[in-house]
matplotlib code that plots the C-alpha trace (Angstrom):
import matplotlib.pyplot as plt

x = [20.0, 20.2, 16.9, 16.4, 13.5, 12.3, 9.2, 7.6, 7.7, 4.0, 5.0, 5.8, 8.8, 11.1, 14.8, 15.7, 13.5, 14.8, 18.3, 17.5, 15.9, 18.2, 15.1, 15.4, 12.7, 11.3, 9.4, 6.1, 5.7, 3.8, 2.7, 2.2, 1.1, 3.4, 6.3, 7.1, 8.8, 9.7, 7.5, 10.7, 12.3, 9.5, 9.6, 6.3, 5.5, 5.9, 4.1, 1.0, 0.9, 1.0, -1.6, -4.1, -3.8, -3.7, -6.5, -5.7, -4.9, -1.5, -1.8, 0.1, 1.9, 3.3, 7.0, 8.0, 9.8, 13.0, 12.7, 12.7, 15.5, 18.5, 17.2, 16.8, 20.2, 21.9, 20.0, 20.9, 24.6, 24.0, 21.1, 20.2, 16.5, 14.1, 10.7, 8.9, 5.6, 4.0, 0.9, -2.5, -2.8, -6.3, -5.2, -1.9, 0.0, 3.2, 3.0, 2.7, 5.9, 7.7, 6.7, 7.8, 11.2, 11.6, 11.6, 14.9, 16.7, 17.5, 17.6, 14.1, 12.2, 8.7, 6.4, 3.6, 0.4, 0.0, -3.7, -2.8, -1.8, 0.6, 1.8, -0.1, 2.5, 5.2, 4.0, 4.3, 7.8, 8.9, 7.4, 9.0, 12.3, 11.9, 11.1, 14.2, 16.3, 14.7, 15.6, 12.3, 12.6, 11.4, 8.1, 7.2, 7.9, 5.8, 2.9, 3.0, 3.2, 0.3, -2.0, -0.9, -3.7, -6.2, -4.5, -4.9, -7.7, -7.4, -9.9, -9.5, -11.4, -11.1, -12.8, -12.7, -14.0, -12.7, -9.4, -11.0, -13.2, -10.4, -8.3, -11.1, -12.0, -15.5, -18.0, -18.2, -21.9, -21.1, -18.2, -20.2, -23.1, -20.8, -19.0, -22.2, -23.6, -20.3, -20.4, -17.2, -16.9, -15.5, -13.6, -12.2, -9.5, -11.1, -9.4, -7.2, -10.1, -11.4, -15.0, -17.4, -18.5, -20.6, -20.9, -20.8, -21.2, -18.9, -15.3, -15.6, -18.1, -15.7, -12.8, -15.1, -16.3, -12.8, -11.7, -15.0, -14.5, -10.8, -11.6, -14.8, -12.7, -9.7, -10.6, -8.2, -6.6, -5.7, -4.4, -0.7, 0.0, -1.8, -0.6, -2.5, -1.9, -2.6, -1.2, -2.4, -4.8, -2.1, -4.4, -7.0, -4.1, -2.9, -6.5, -6.8, -3.5, -4.5, -7.9, -6.3, -3.6, -6.3, -8.6, -5.8, -2.9, -1.0, -0.8, 2.0, 0.4, 2.3, 1.4, 2.9, 2.5, 0.9, 3.4, 2.8, 1.1, -1.7, -1.8, -2.5, -5.7, -6.9, -5.8, -4.2, -7.2, -6.8, -6.7, -6.7, -5.8, -4.1, -4.2, -2.6, -3.9, -1.6]
y = [-12.4, -9.9, -9.5, -7.9, -6.7, -7.6, -6.3, -5.5, -2.2, -1.5, -0.4, 3.0, 3.7, 6.5, 5.9, 7.5, 5.1, 2.1, 3.1, 4.0, 0.6, -1.4, -2.8, -5.1, -4.5, -7.1, -5.6, -6.6, -6.3, -4.3, -6.4, -4.4, -6.7, -9.5, -7.2, -7.3, -4.4, -4.2, -1.5, -0.1, 0.6, 2.8, 6.6, 7.3, 10.5, 8.9, 5.7, 7.6, 9.6, 6.3, 4.7, 7.6, 7.2, 3.4, 1.7, -1.5, -1.3, -2.8, -5.7, -6.2, -9.4, -10.7, -11.5, -15.1, -17.2, -16.7, -12.9, -13.4, -16.1, -13.9, -11.1, -13.5, -14.9, -11.5, -10.4, -13.5, -12.8, -9.9, -11.1, -14.3, -14.1, -12.1, -10.6, -10.2, -8.1, -7.9, -6.7, -8.2, -11.9, -11.3, -8.8, -10.5, -13.8, -12.0, -13.7, -17.1, -16.5, -15.3, -18.3, -20.7, -18.9, -19.0, -22.8, -22.8, -21.5, -22.9, -19.6, -18.4, -16.3, -15.2, -13.9, -11.8, -11.1, -7.5, -7.4, -3.9, -2.0, 0.8, 2.9, 0.7, -1.9, 0.8, 2.0, -1.6, -2.0, 1.2, 0.2, -3.2, -1.5, 0.7, -2.4, -4.2, -1.3, -1.4, -5.0, -6.8, -10.6, -12.6, -13.7, -10.2, -8.9, -11.6, -11.1, -7.3, -7.6, -10.2, -7.9, -4.5, -4.2, -3.8, -0.5, 1.0, 2.2, 2.6, 4.6, 5.4, 6.6, 7.5, 9.7, 7.0, 3.6, 2.1, 1.3, -0.7, -2.5, -3.3, -4.6, -6.9, -5.1, -4.2, -5.2, -3.5, -2.4, -0.8, 1.1, 2.3, 3.4, 5.1, 7.1, 8.1, 9.4, 11.0, 9.1, 8.8, 5.6, 5.5, 2.2, 0.7, -2.0, -4.4, -7.7, -7.3, -6.8, -3.8, -3.2, -0.4, 2.1, 4.6, 6.7, 10.5, 13.1, 16.1, 16.5, 18.7, 16.2, 13.3, 15.0, 15.8, 12.2, 10.8, 12.8, 12.0, 8.3, 8.4, 10.3, 8.3, 5.2, 6.7, 9.8, 12.7, 12.3, 8.7, 9.3, 8.6, 9.2, 9.5, 9.2, 11.1, 9.4, 10.8, 10.8, 13.8, 15.2, 17.2, 20.1, 17.6, 15.9, 19.1, 19.9, 16.5, 17.0, 20.4, 19.2, 16.3, 18.6, 21.0, 18.3, 16.1, 18.5, 15.9, 13.5, 13.1, 13.8, 13.5, 13.7, 11.0, 9.8, 6.4, 3.9, 2.1, -1.2, 0.4, 3.3, 1.0, -0.2, 3.3, 5.2, 8.7, 10.2, 7.9, 9.4, 7.9, 8.2, 5.5, 6.1, 4.5, 4.7, 5.2]
z = [17.1, 14.3, 12.6, 9.1, 7.1, 3.5, 1.9, -1.5, -3.3, -2.7, 0.8, -0.7, 1.5, 0.6, -0.3, 3.0, 5.0, 3.1, 4.0, 7.6, 8.3, 5.9, 4.2, 1.2, -1.5, -3.9, -6.8, -8.3, -12.1, -14.6, -17.6, -20.8, -23.6, -22.3, -21.6, -17.9, -16.1, -12.4, -10.9, -9.2, -12.6, -13.9, -14.2, -12.4, -14.2, -17.6, -16.5, -15.3, -18.5, -20.4, -18.2, -18.7, -22.5, -22.7, -24.6, -22.8, -19.1, -18.0, -15.7, -12.4, -11.5, -8.3, -7.9, -8.3, -5.6, -7.7, -7.2, -3.4, -3.2, -4.1, -1.9, 1.1, 0.4, 0.4, 3.5, 5.5, 4.9, 7.4, 9.5, 11.5, 10.7, 8.5, 8.9, 5.6, 5.7, 2.3, 0.5, 1.4, 0.4, -0.8, -3.4, -4.5, -4.3, -3.2, 0.2, -1.5, -3.5, -0.4, 1.6, -1.1, -1.3, 2.5, 2.4, 0.6, 3.7, 7.1, 8.9, 10.1, 7.6, 8.8, 6.0, 7.2, 5.2, 6.3, 5.1, 4.0, 0.9, 0.1, 3.0, 5.5, 4.9, 4.9, 8.4, 9.6, 8.2, 9.9, 13.2, 13.0, 12.3, 15.4, 17.5, 16.2, 17.2, 20.6, 21.1, 20.3, 19.8, 16.8, 18.5, 19.5, 16.0, 14.3, 16.7, 16.2, 12.4, 12.2, 14.2, 13.0, 10.4, 13.3, 14.2, 10.7, 8.4, 4.6, 2.6, -1.1, -4.1, -7.8, -10.4, -13.0, -12.1, -15.4, -13.8, -10.9, -13.5, -15.9, -13.0, -12.0, -8.7, -9.7, -12.4, -15.8, -15.4, -12.0, -13.4, -16.4, -14.2, -11.7, -14.4, -16.1, -12.8, -11.9, -8.6, -6.6, -4.6, -1.1, -0.6, 2.5, 2.9, 5.4, 6.4, 3.4, 0.8, -1.0, 0.1, -0.9, 1.8, 0.0, -3.2, -3.2, -5.8, -5.9, -5.1, -2.0, -0.6, -1.3, 0.6, 3.5, 3.6, 3.5, 6.4, 8.3, 7.8, 8.9, 12.1, 12.9, 12.9, 14.7, 16.9, 16.4, 19.8, 19.0, 15.4, 15.3, 11.6, 8.3, 4.7, 2.1, -1.2, -4.7, -8.2, -10.3, -7.7, -5.9, -4.8, -3.4, -1.6, -0.1, 1.0, 2.7, 4.3, 5.7, 6.9, 8.8, 10.3, 11.5, 13.0, 14.4, 15.3, 17.2, 14.3, 11.8, 8.4, 5.1, 1.4, -0.9, -4.5, -5.0, -6.4, -9.7, -8.6, -6.6, -9.0, -11.9, -10.2, -9.0, -12.1, -12.2, -10.4, -7.5, -4.0, -0.5, 3.2, 5.3, 9.0, 12.1, 15.6, 18.6]

ax = plt.figure().add_subplot(projection="3d")
ax.plot(x, y, z, "-o")
ax.set_aspect("equal")
plt.show()
């Protein structure tokens, strides 16, 4: 049985990775005053400049079943079955749309709520691709994909809580107070939800705390890979990358830019680390 992969654009895979694993991508949407644009069609540099200056924050929107159907149809011309890991169902209805679309086909399509965001889902897609290439069967792939979130940890933060507030992730009062006090929240993705961990003051303290949380959850000797994610905070991203390389020299550590959907909710000053244990 030939098994293929479909996912959504928040996985943050590179063009090379998409080609290597023959992954089909379904895009979420950016809604700017009723004008919908696929996130995959945006110029990220221009979009983040626009986001920073926007009086009204763009909204994000899940793909519809009709977005998935032609992608599934095309993929099933090559493959006998599909595995479809997508963004956490507690943060997006993308998995609902994918499941509705899957019912239109007789061939097996297994939609997996990754309970992850961004490169966490991307790591899962790559691992599933490696398993497919090694001959794993459908049941093994579904079980692995369903439980993979237990092997990852996601921590993130932002300098401006307004984006989380406007996106409905925190209350207005909390955002205002945090910005006035110049507090930097540390947030974890836990069971698919964004949950507060602590607030810190000062950028150096934040970077130290992010690394500390990553390595307290996954000891350096067990860290397989880490993705440092940022938008405008390139120097902070490089600092986090260096710190993780020094403390976990056996891990694969890489700095990447946050894609538009997650970036809309964190804002241009967003930063985070997604890690995977061996």
